[in-house]
N, C-alpha and C positions, 0 to 999 in steps of 0.2 A: 202571471205566474204560466209556466207549463203546465198541463195535467197530462198524463201517462195513462194511456188506457189498456185494459185486457180484459180478457172474459174467463170465466170457469165454468167448465160444463158437468153437470150431475150425473152421475152416475146412479142411476133408478129414481124414484121418486123424490120431488124435491117441490116445494111450495115457498116460497121469498117471501109473499104474504104471509104466511102463520111465521114464518121466524120473526119477521117483522113487527108482526103484533106482539110478540113474545117478547123481543125487547124494549117494546114498549111499557111492557108492566113488570119487568124484571129489574128488583131494586137496583144492582148494580150500573145499568144501564138506562135506567126509568127517567134519570134527569136529561137525557139526550134530546133537545128537538127533533119533532118530526113531524113531517106533513105526511104518512102516510103511501110515501112513494119509495123514499129513499132511506138507506140505513146512513149517517153520517158521522162519523168519530175519528178521534187523533189517538196515537198511541205512540210506545216508543217501540219499534220494531225490535225484537228478539234477536234476529239476525246481527244489529250494530247497535242498538242503544239509541239510536236516533230519532227524532220525533218525525211522526209522517202524517198526513189528512186523508182520510180514506170515504169514498163515495160508492155504496151499492144501490145498485137498482137491479130491476129483473129483467132477465134476457132471455130469448126460447132456449129451453133446455137447461138453464143455469141463473146467472149472474153476470150483469157486466159490472166491472171496478173501474173507478178513477183515482189516481193517487196521486198527492203532491208534489212525487219525488218519483225518479225510477223504478221500478219496480222490479228486481231481478227473480231468479229463482226462487229466491229466500222467502221474500216477501210474496210474494204471487202463492207458497205454500202458506205462509201463516192467517193470509184471509180468507184460503180454503179452509184451512183447520176451524176458524172461529164459525164458519158456518157449516162444519162438519161436511164440507165439501172434499174434503182429500181420502174421502171415505167410499169404496163401491157398496151404494146401501140397494143396491139390485136386489139381493137374498134377504130385503129386510121383510116385505110384506109376506114371503111361505110362512115367516114364523107364525103371522098374523092369521095364518089358515089353519096352523095346525092348534094355535090356543087361541080359544075364543076371547078369552078377556084380552088378550091382545091386543087381539084382532079390532074387534069393537074399539078401542083407543085411538088405533091407525083410521079405523073408519070416521072416525069426531075429529080429528087430527091427521086429514090429508098432506101426506109431505113436510111434514113439522119431523125437522131435526135435532138436537141438540144444539145451541146457541153456546159459543163458549165466549172466556174472558180473552183477553186480547191475547194475553199469554199466560204460563203459569206462574211468574213472578209476583203479577197484580192479584190473580187468584190466591196466591199465599198471604199479599197483604191484605185482601179482604176478608180471609179466612179466619185473619187475628180482630181485625180491625172491628167484625161482628160477633168475637165472642161477647155474651153478654151484656147484649146490646141489642135493640130492634131493629131490623132492615132497613128503617126509613133513615135512623138518625146514624147508622153505619154508613149508608148512602152516601148522606149530607157530609159527613166527616173524611168521606175517600173525596169527595168530589173539595172539599175546599184543600185537601191536601195536594190535590192537581194543581188548584188555582194558585196555591203560594208557589210550590217547589216546580212545577211541569212547564215546560215549552207551550204555548201558544202559536197554533195552527189554521191558518186560515184553510176551511174547508166551502168552498162554493159559495165566497159571500162572508161566512160568518166564523167567529172566532172559537176554538176549542180546546180546552187545554189538557194537555195529555196527562196520563199519569206518570210523575218521574222513575227514571230507571234508577237501580240500585246504586249504581255511586252517589247518585244526588242524597239517596236517604242512609248511606253509610254512615256520614257524619253527622246528619242534621235533628235538631232537637226543636221543641216546639209542635210537635205535629196535631196537640190537641188532644193526644190520646194518655191514657194513664201512661206512666213511669213504665212500666210494664211490658206494656204493649208497644211502647216505642223502642227498648230494649229488643224487643223478640222482632222486630224489624228490621234493625240495624242485623242481626244475625241472621236473616233470612236475606238481607242484601250480600252481607257476605259468603253466602250458599250461592245464590244468583251469581255473582261475577266469578264463581268457583266452577260453575257451571251443572250445577247441581238442581235447578231450575229451570231445565232450557225443555223443548219439547223432544227435543231428539233423544236428548239422555234418558229421559221417563221414559218413553214409548219404547227404547232401546232396551230396558229390561223386563223384566215378566213382572206381572201385574203385581204382585206379591212383593216382588224387590223392590220395584217401585214404590210400593205403599211403604215398606220399613224404612227404605232410606228416609222420604219424608216425615215420616213420624219422629225420626230422629232430631229432626231440624225442631230448632227453639217457636215454642207456641202450637207446633203441629198437634194436633190427637188424631184418633181413626177415623174420625168424622173428616176433621179438614184436610188429612191424608189423600182421602176417596176423592173432596171434592177438588184439589189440584189438578191429580191424574185424569178425571172423567172431565171436570170442567175448565182445567186449565190446559191439559197438554194435549185435552180431547182424544184421549184413548176411548175404542169406541166398544170393549168389550171386558169390561170392569163390573163386578159386582159387590159393592160396598158392605163391609164387613160389622160396621157400625152403623145405622141408620134408622133410629127409633122410628121416622113417619114413615119411610118407606114401607118399614114392616108391617105399622099398623093398617099400612094400603092394602100391601099383599094378605094378609088374616084379612081383611075383610073379601076381596076379590076372591080368594082362593079356598077362604072358609077355615084356615087354618085356627089352631087353640092358642088363646092367650099366650100359653106357656109353650110355645114353637121353639124348640133349640132352631141355632143358626143352619144347623144341616138340613130343615125344612125349607127356609127363604132358598140355602142354593139350589139346594132340589127343582126347583120352582123354575131359577134364574136359569137351570142348565140349559133348559128349552130356547132360551134365546140365543144362545152364542151363534153365531161372534158377534152379537148386538147388543151385550147383558147392559150396557150402559146407555144404549137406546131404548131400551124399553122402560131400563128404570125410569128414566129420566120423562118420558111420554104418565107412566105412571103416577107420579110424584107433580106436574104440571097438571095433568084432569084432573085429580082428585083436590089438588087445595089449591087452582089457578096458579097462573105465572108470578103473581104477588109473592107469594110465598115459595117458591123458589129459588133454593142457594144455589 
């Protein structure tokens, strides 16, 4: 099998080791085998919905990537987005100089950037699967769907199941989910095929517009909309407006009262522009550990 290789250079601080450790503990990706040196996975590329296997390793100034099929600009951009390498992070460290609380987190997690879902479609499906379920159970259910309906791709001598593309789940039944969730996923599949769940579309909108569109999709509430935009599309500068867990962390960190209004949280986050998503990610991951990070 021909292997296609390319590199991605990070603009600003980046530590692939930190990203890999996060992936190993994050429930949506925690089932991936890991040798502590490489990130290997298979997914259906958003650019054409065809399966592709990916191996990512550390390289000077960024990462080295090997793929199981030719990787044009679209796929290269997708891999960069997954690791938040599609964003110039040069200014992120300066925010920590102005905000000691954020600076402390950056010092404890040097070079850690948000790790995203393989695409917004998969993030949306996760948002439905995990509702009223533990993350561990949701991770197992998502993996079973991939193994039953997804393509299998050989990556470095090992088979990986790619989460199925929207056209596969459009009419699929027997996903092992409650009937309502299966209907929601079919609705999300229609939206994805219509282009409403693509990175290009979502990041081409103002954040509030994108969140409003996402909330109109079946099974997607305010929290899920933020998850899809921030950790699916990889939007770097979004502050979620409905995330009690993050708000509790910020209250403790910044001494906000229990009944603090949304405006108080937004005021804190305003100092993190244009990296509000990145800063929020660090607060959640550091306070609760990657195992609790959605």
